[in-house]
VMD Tcl script that builds the backbone (N, CA, C; Angstrom):
set m [mol new atoms 330]
animate dup $m
set s [atomselect $m all]
$s set {name element resname resid chain x y z} {
  {N N MET 1 A 71.103 117.774 85.828}
  {CA C MET 1 A 72.099 117.137 84.995}
  {C C MET 1 A 71.353 116.243 84.000}
  {N N ASN 2 A 71.628 116.437 82.707}
  {CA C ASN 2 A 70.923 115.645 81.707}
  {C C ASN 2 A 71.653 114.324 81.443}
  {N N ARG 3 A 71.049 113.499 80.639}
  {CA C ARG 3 A 71.569 112.149 80.366}
  {C C ARG 3 A 72.956 112.197 79.742}
  {N N THR 4 A 73.208 113.108 78.838}
  {CA C THR 4 A 74.509 113.215 78.172}
  {C C THR 4 A 75.604 113.541 79.188}
  {N N GLU 5 A 75.335 114.472 80.089}
  {CA C GLU 5 A 76.314 114.814 81.129}
  {C C GLU 5 A 76.597 113.625 82.030}
  {N N LYS 6 A 75.559 112.894 82.395}
  {CA C LYS 6 A 75.743 111.708 83.238}
  {C C LYS 6 A 76.617 110.675 82.538}
  {N N MET 7 A 76.358 110.430 81.262}
  {CA C MET 7 A 77.145 109.449 80.494}
  {C C MET 7 A 78.606 109.906 80.372}
  {N N PHE 8 A 78.803 111.209 80.157}
  {CA C PHE 8 A 80.157 111.735 80.044}
  {C C PHE 8 A 80.914 111.558 81.362}
  {N N LYS 9 A 80.275 111.899 82.473}
  {CA C LYS 9 A 80.919 111.769 83.784}
  {C C LYS 9 A 81.181 110.308 84.140}
  {N N LEU 10 A 80.249 109.429 83.794}
  {CA C LEU 10 A 80.439 108.005 84.044}
  {C C LEU 10 A 81.617 107.473 83.227}
  {N N GLY 11 A 81.725 107.913 81.982}
  {CA C GLY 11 A 82.850 107.505 81.132}
  {C C GLY 11 A 84.178 108.009 81.685}
  {N N ALA 12 A 84.198 109.263 82.143}
  {CA C ALA 12 A 85.423 109.830 82.709}
  {C C ALA 12 A 85.826 109.099 83.986}
  {N N LEU 13 A 84.846 108.791 84.816}
  {CA C LEU 13 A 85.118 108.055 86.046}
  {C C LEU 13 A 85.641 106.652 85.746}
  {N N THR 14 A 85.054 105.989 84.770}
  {CA C THR 14 A 85.504 104.650 84.377}
  {C C THR 14 A 86.935 104.696 83.848}
  {N N ALA 15 A 87.246 105.684 83.026}
  {CA C ALA 15 A 88.606 105.818 82.490}
  {C C ALA 15 A 89.612 106.083 83.606}
  {N N ALA 16 A 89.237 106.935 84.550}
  {CA C ALA 16 A 90.135 107.230 85.675}
  {C C ALA 16 A 90.369 105.978 86.516}
  {N N ALA 17 A 89.310 105.210 86.755}
  {CA C ALA 17 A 89.450 103.976 87.534}
  {C C ALA 17 A 90.336 102.974 86.804}
  {N N ALA 18 A 90.151 102.849 85.498}
  {CA C ALA 18 A 90.977 101.920 84.716}
  {C C ALA 18 A 92.442 102.334 84.747}
  {N N LEU 19 A 92.703 103.625 84.624}
  {CA C LEU 19 A 94.073 104.133 84.687}
  {C C LEU 19 A 94.684 103.863 86.051}
  {N N PHE 20 A 93.927 104.100 87.113}
  {CA C PHE 20 A 94.408 103.840 88.467}
  {C C PHE 20 A 94.753 102.365 88.641}
  {N N LEU 21 A 93.870 101.474 88.218}
  {CA C LEU 21 A 94.117 100.033 88.354}
  {C C LEU 21 A 95.329 99.586 87.536}
  {N N ALA 22 A 95.466 100.131 86.338}
  {CA C ALA 22 A 96.595 99.751 85.482}
  {C C ALA 22 A 97.922 100.157 86.104}
  {N N THR 23 A 97.989 101.371 86.637}
  {CA C THR 23 A 99.257 101.825 87.220}
  {C C THR 23 A 99.529 101.138 88.546}
  {N N THR 24 A 98.506 100.891 89.347}
  {CA C THR 24 A 98.692 100.215 90.625}
  {C C THR 24 A 99.118 98.773 90.415}
  {N N THR 25 A 98.496 98.081 89.479}
  {CA C THR 25 A 98.836 96.698 89.185}
  {C C THR 25 A 100.264 96.604 88.685}
  {N N ASP 26 A 100.682 97.551 87.849}
  {CA C ASP 26 A 102.042 97.535 87.324}
  {C C ASP 26 A 103.057 97.692 88.447}
  {N N VAL 27 A 102.812 98.588 89.395}
  {CA C VAL 27 A 103.720 98.786 90.523}
  {C C VAL 27 A 103.778 97.533 91.376}
  {N N ALA 28 A 102.626 96.932 91.659}
  {CA C ALA 28 A 102.592 95.713 92.459}
  {C C ALA 28 A 103.328 94.581 91.759}
  {N N ALA 29 A 103.131 94.450 90.462}
  {CA C ALA 29 A 103.814 93.389 89.716}
  {C C ALA 29 A 105.310 93.624 89.706}
  {N N GLN 30 A 105.731 94.878 89.580}
  {CA C GLN 30 A 107.154 95.183 89.558}
  {C C GLN 30 A 107.797 94.854 90.892}
  {N N SER 31 A 107.159 95.224 91.989}
  {CA C SER 31 A 107.756 94.967 93.288}
  {C C SER 31 A 107.758 93.480 93.608}
  {N N SER 32 A 106.772 92.722 93.123}
  {CA C SER 32 A 106.745 91.287 93.413}
  {C C SER 32 A 107.857 90.554 92.677}
  {N N ARG 33 A 108.351 91.111 91.585}
  {CA C ARG 33 A 109.463 90.488 90.872}
  {C C ARG 33 A 110.758 90.613 91.661}
  {N N ASN 34 A 110.836 91.568 92.584}
  {CA C ASN 34 A 112.048 91.793 93.355}
  {C C ASN 34 A 111.962 91.198 94.744}
  {N N CYS 35 A 110.890 90.479 95.062}
  {CA C CYS 35 A 110.699 89.910 96.389}
  {C C CYS 35 A 110.314 88.445 96.294}
  {N N GLY 36 A 110.588 87.725 97.368}
  {CA C GLY 36 A 110.204 86.324 97.422}
  {C C GLY 36 A 110.561 85.741 98.768}
  {N N PRO 37 A 110.289 84.454 98.958}
  {CA C PRO 37 A 110.684 83.800 100.200}
  {C C PRO 37 A 112.205 83.855 100.359}
  {N N ARG 38 A 112.686 84.083 101.572}
  {CA C ARG 38 A 114.122 84.270 101.806}
  {C C ARG 38 A 114.945 83.123 101.253}
  {N N ALA 39 A 114.516 81.886 101.509}
  {CA C ALA 39 A 115.292 80.723 101.049}
  {C C ALA 39 A 115.470 80.736 99.535}
  {N N ALA 40 A 114.417 81.095 98.803}
  {CA C ALA 40 A 114.498 81.135 97.342}
  {C C ALA 40 A 115.427 82.252 96.871}
  {N N VAL 41 A 115.368 83.414 97.517}
  {CA C VAL 41 A 116.219 84.541 97.133}
  {C C VAL 41 A 117.690 84.213 97.399}
  {N N VAL 42 A 117.991 83.651 98.576}
  {CA C VAL 42 A 119.375 83.304 98.924}
  {C C VAL 42 A 119.905 82.246 97.962}
  {N N GLU 43 A 119.067 81.264 97.623}
  {CA C GLU 43 A 119.481 80.219 96.687}
  {C C GLU 43 A 119.791 80.803 95.313}
  {N N LYS 44 A 118.952 81.720 94.832}
  {CA C LYS 44 A 119.168 82.362 93.538}
  {C C LYS 44 A 120.463 83.174 93.528}
  {N N LEU 45 A 120.724 83.899 94.624}
  {CA C LEU 45 A 121.959 84.688 94.703}
  {C C LEU 45 A 123.183 83.777 94.699}
  {N N ALA 46 A 123.089 82.641 95.385}
  {CA C ALA 46 A 124.219 81.707 95.449}
  {C C ALA 46 A 124.442 80.997 94.115}
  {N N GLU 47 A 123.381 80.427 93.573}
  {CA C GLU 47 A 123.525 79.645 92.339}
  {C C GLU 47 A 123.691 80.510 91.099}
  {N N GLY 48 A 122.962 81.605 91.043}
  {CA C GLY 48 A 123.000 82.447 89.856}
  {C C GLY 48 A 124.163 83.411 89.794}
  {N N TYR 49 A 124.636 83.857 90.973}
  {CA C TYR 49 A 125.660 84.901 90.994}
  {C C TYR 49 A 126.870 84.546 91.849}
  {N N GLY 50 A 126.843 83.413 92.535}
  {CA C GLY 50 A 127.951 83.022 93.402}
  {C C GLY 50 A 128.091 83.905 94.630}
  {N N GLU 51 A 126.998 84.554 95.041}
  {CA C GLU 51 A 127.061 85.476 96.170}
  {C C GLU 51 A 126.735 84.773 97.484}
  {N N THR 52 A 127.483 85.123 98.507}
  {CA C THR 52 A 127.238 84.633 99.861}
  {C C THR 52 A 127.090 85.834 100.790}
  {N N ARG 53 A 126.490 85.593 101.958}
  {CA C ARG 53 A 126.268 86.698 102.889}
  {C C ARG 53 A 127.596 87.200 103.433}
  {N N GLN 54 A 127.797 88.508 103.346}
  {CA C GLN 54 A 129.014 89.157 103.816}
  {C C GLN 54 A 128.786 89.934 105.105}
  {N N SER 55 A 127.560 90.453 105.284}
  {CA C SER 55 A 127.245 91.198 106.504}
  {C C SER 55 A 125.742 91.181 106.732}
  {N N VAL 56 A 125.352 91.463 107.986}
  {CA C VAL 56 A 123.942 91.449 108.359}
  {C C VAL 56 A 123.721 92.478 109.457}
  {N N GLY 57 A 122.543 93.078 109.478}
  {CA C GLY 57 A 122.203 94.050 110.515}
  {C C GLY 57 A 120.703 94.156 110.668}
  {N N LEU 58 A 120.274 94.733 111.773}
  {CA C LEU 58 A 118.852 94.914 112.047}
  {C C LEU 58 A 118.435 96.305 111.601}
  {N N GLY 59 A 117.417 96.368 110.765}
  {CA C GLY 59 A 116.919 97.635 110.256}
  {C C GLY 59 A 115.662 98.067 110.980}
  {N N SER 60 A 115.013 99.083 110.438}
  {CA C SER 60 A 113.787 99.579 111.049}
  {C C SER 60 A 112.684 98.530 110.951}
  {N N ASN 61 A 111.743 98.614 111.870}
  {CA C ASN 61 A 110.597 97.692 111.919}
  {C C ASN 61 A 111.028 96.230 112.020}
  {N N ASN 62 A 112.176 95.984 112.665}
  {CA C ASN 62 A 112.703 94.633 112.854}
  {C C ASN 62 A 113.006 93.914 111.547}
  {N N SER 63 A 113.301 94.643 110.496}
  {CA C SER 63 A 113.705 94.019 109.242}
  {C C SER 63 A 115.197 93.674 109.330}
  {N N VAL 64 A 115.583 92.653 108.595}
  {CA C VAL 64 A 116.975 92.223 108.565}
  {C C VAL 64 A 117.579 92.676 107.237}
  {N N VAL 65 A 118.661 93.439 107.314}
  {CA C VAL 65 A 119.350 93.947 106.130}
  {C C VAL 65 A 120.620 93.121 105.949}
  {N N GLU 66 A 120.799 92.571 104.739}
  {CA C GLU 66 A 121.961 91.728 104.476}
  {C C GLU 66 A 122.665 92.176 103.202}
  {N N VAL 67 A 123.984 92.000 103.188}
  {CA C VAL 67 A 124.775 92.241 101.986}
  {C C VAL 67 A 125.335 90.895 101.539}
  {N N PHE 68 A 125.015 90.527 100.310}
  {CA C PHE 68 A 125.552 89.319 99.688}
  {C C PHE 68 A 126.531 89.765 98.618}
  {N N ALA 69 A 127.632 89.019 98.453}
  {CA C ALA 69 A 128.604 89.389 97.434}
  {C C ALA 69 A 129.389 88.170 96.987}
  {N N SER 70 A 129.968 88.290 95.816}
  {CA C SER 70 A 130.859 87.264 95.279}
  {C C SER 70 A 132.268 87.827 95.255}
  {N N THR 71 A 133.171 87.165 95.958}
  {CA C THR 71 A 134.572 87.614 95.942}
  {C C THR 71 A 135.230 87.278 94.605}
  {N N GLU 72 A 134.632 86.362 93.847}
  {CA C GLU 72 A 135.188 85.983 92.536}
  {C C GLU 72 A 134.842 87.002 91.455}
  {N N THR 73 A 133.557 87.387 91.389}
  {CA C THR 73 A 133.116 88.284 90.310}
  {C C THR 73 A 132.983 89.734 90.748}
  {N N GLY 74 A 132.869 89.967 92.054}
  {CA C GLY 74 A 132.696 91.323 92.558}
  {C C GLY 74 A 131.256 91.796 92.560}
  {N N SER 75 A 130.309 90.937 92.152}
  {CA C SER 75 A 128.910 91.352 92.181}
  {C C SER 75 A 128.425 91.387 93.624}
  {N N TRP 76 A 127.451 92.257 93.905}
  {CA C TRP 76 A 126.906 92.373 95.260}
  {C C TRP 76 A 125.421 92.698 95.201}
  {N N THR 77 A 124.708 92.314 96.262}
  {CA C THR 77 A 123.273 92.548 96.366}
  {C C THR 77 A 122.936 92.879 97.814}
  {N N ILE 78 A 122.095 93.883 98.019}
  {CA C ILE 78 A 121.588 94.206 99.348}
  {C C ILE 78 A 120.132 93.765 99.395}
  {N N THR 79 A 119.787 93.002 100.448}
  {CA C THR 79 A 118.411 92.538 100.626}
  {C C THR 79 A 117.854 93.032 101.956}
  {N N VAL 80 A 116.524 93.099 102.035}
  {CA C VAL 80 A 115.832 93.397 103.278}
  {C C VAL 80 A 114.790 92.301 103.461}
  {N N THR 81 A 114.821 91.652 104.632}
  {CA C THR 81 A 113.837 90.618 104.952}
  {C C THR 81 A 112.908 91.152 106.031}
  {N N MET 82 A 111.616 91.129 105.740}
  {CA C MET 82 A 110.607 91.600 106.673}
  {C C MET 82 A 110.323 90.520 107.712}
  {N N PRO 83 A 109.763 90.890 108.865}
  {CA C PRO 83 A 109.474 89.897 109.907}
  {C C PRO 83 A 108.631 88.720 109.418}
  {N N GLY 84 A 107.792 88.916 108.425}
  {CA C GLY 84 A 106.963 87.843 107.892}
  {C C GLY 84 A 107.710 86.868 107.001}
  {N N GLY 85 A 108.988 87.150 106.677}
  {CA C GLY 85 A 109.786 86.238 105.866}
  {C C GLY 85 A 109.964 86.640 104.421}
  {N N LEU 86 A 109.289 87.693 103.970}
  {CA C LEU 86 A 109.441 88.153 102.598}
  {C C LEU 86 A 110.760 88.901 102.454}
  {N N THR 87 A 111.576 88.494 101.482}
  {CA C THR 87 A 112.872 89.129 101.230}
  {C C THR 87 A 112.800 89.896 99.924}
  {N N CYS 88 A 113.260 91.151 99.945}
  {CA C CYS 88 A 113.247 91.997 98.757}
  {C C CYS 88 A 114.659 92.463 98.414}
  {N N LEU 89 A 114.946 92.507 97.117}
  {CA C LEU 89 A 116.215 93.043 96.643}
  {C C LEU 89 A 116.116 94.562 96.656}
  {N N VAL 90 A 117.105 95.208 97.282}
  {CA C VAL 90 A 117.079 96.660 97.424}
  {C C VAL 90 A 118.045 97.322 96.447}
  {N N ALA 91 A 119.222 96.736 96.287}
  {CA C ALA 91 A 120.236 97.312 95.401}
  {C C ALA 91 A 121.201 96.211 94.989}
  {N N SER 92 A 121.884 96.428 93.876}
  {CA C SER 92 A 122.900 95.477 93.430}
  {C C SER 92 A 123.914 96.222 92.578}
  {N N GLY 93 A 125.073 95.611 92.407}
  {CA C GLY 93 A 126.102 96.270 91.615}
  {C C GLY 93 A 127.334 95.410 91.445}
  {N N GLN 94 A 128.420 96.043 91.085}
  {CA C GLN 94 A 129.689 95.369 90.801}
  {C C GLN 94 A 130.816 95.989 91.623}
  {N N SER 95 A 131.972 95.352 91.587}
  {CA C SER 95 A 133.214 95.831 92.212}
  {C C SER 95 A 133.150 95.828 93.731}
  {N N PHE 96 A 132.592 94.766 94.310}
  {CA C PHE 96 A 132.532 94.642 95.762}
  {C C PHE 96 A 133.935 94.438 96.320}
  {N N GLU 97 A 134.235 95.119 97.409}
  {CA C GLU 97 A 135.494 94.952 98.136}
  {C C GLU 97 A 135.209 94.922 99.620}
  {N N THR 98 A 135.908 94.044 100.338}
  {CA C THR 98 A 135.801 94.019 101.787}
  {C C THR 98 A 136.836 94.989 102.339}
  {N N VAL 99 A 136.384 95.895 103.182}
  {CA C VAL 99 A 137.302 96.834 103.828}
  {C C VAL 99 A 137.068 96.814 105.327}
  {N N ALA 100 A 138.101 97.096 106.064}
  {CA C ALA 100 A 137.994 97.155 107.520}
  {C C ALA 100 A 138.754 98.380 107.989}
  {N N ASP 101 A 138.232 99.556 107.660}
  {CA C ASP 101 A 138.873 100.803 108.073}
  {C C ASP 101 A 138.723 100.996 109.578}
  {N N ALA 102 A 139.785 101.443 110.213}
  {CA C ALA 102 A 139.735 101.754 111.634}
  {C C ALA 102 A 138.981 103.065 111.823}
  {N N LEU 103 A 138.285 103.177 112.932}
  {CA C LEU 103 A 137.613 104.437 113.257}
  {C C LEU 103 A 138.651 105.520 113.517}
  {N N PRO 104 A 138.363 106.770 113.144}
  {CA C PRO 104 A 139.305 107.859 113.434}
  {C C PRO 104 A 139.408 108.087 114.932}
  {N N ALA 105 A 140.540 108.613 115.354}
  {CA C ALA 105 A 140.741 108.909 116.761}
  {C C ALA 105 A 139.754 109.976 117.203}
  {N N LYS 106 A 139.315 109.905 118.462}
  {CA C LYS 106 A 138.373 110.909 118.967}
  {C C LYS 106 A 138.978 112.292 118.862}
  {N N GLY 107 A 138.159 113.219 118.421}
  {CA C GLY 107 A 138.611 114.600 118.324}
  {C C GLY 107 A 139.220 114.931 116.994}
  {N N SER 108 A 139.465 113.965 116.106}
  {CA C SER 108 A 140.049 114.273 114.802}
  {C C SER 108 A 138.932 114.462 113.780}
  {N N ASP 109 A 139.165 115.335 112.809}
  {CA C ASP 109 A 138.207 115.555 111.737}
  {C C ASP 109 A 138.470 114.544 110.641}
  {N N ALA 110 A 137.649 113.536 110.579}
  {CA C ALA 110 A 137.847 112.503 109.566}
  {C C ALA 110 A 136.778 112.558 108.529}
}
mol reanalyze $m
mol bondsrecalc $m
mol representation Tube
mol addrep $m
């Protein structure tokens, strides 16, 4: 392999590494914007959107899944809190309604 080939391969490797770092950093930065300490996330949902916790459940890996919503505006947010305390926003939307549908009778096609 001559010097020109080595320089070309080194340049290609450097470009690939730079591209990898740029895309990885962007993904990490994007996900960090949607996560934070639970207390800060709950405070932001309450003060910024008037949302309070409507339901809670245990998810996989002992994560806590919560639904926050505002009965005034209809906005809603689903969060997941990891065992370490990091809370991430998973989904959000509008037109929240509380429903309490009864389960169908056994044997019926519902």
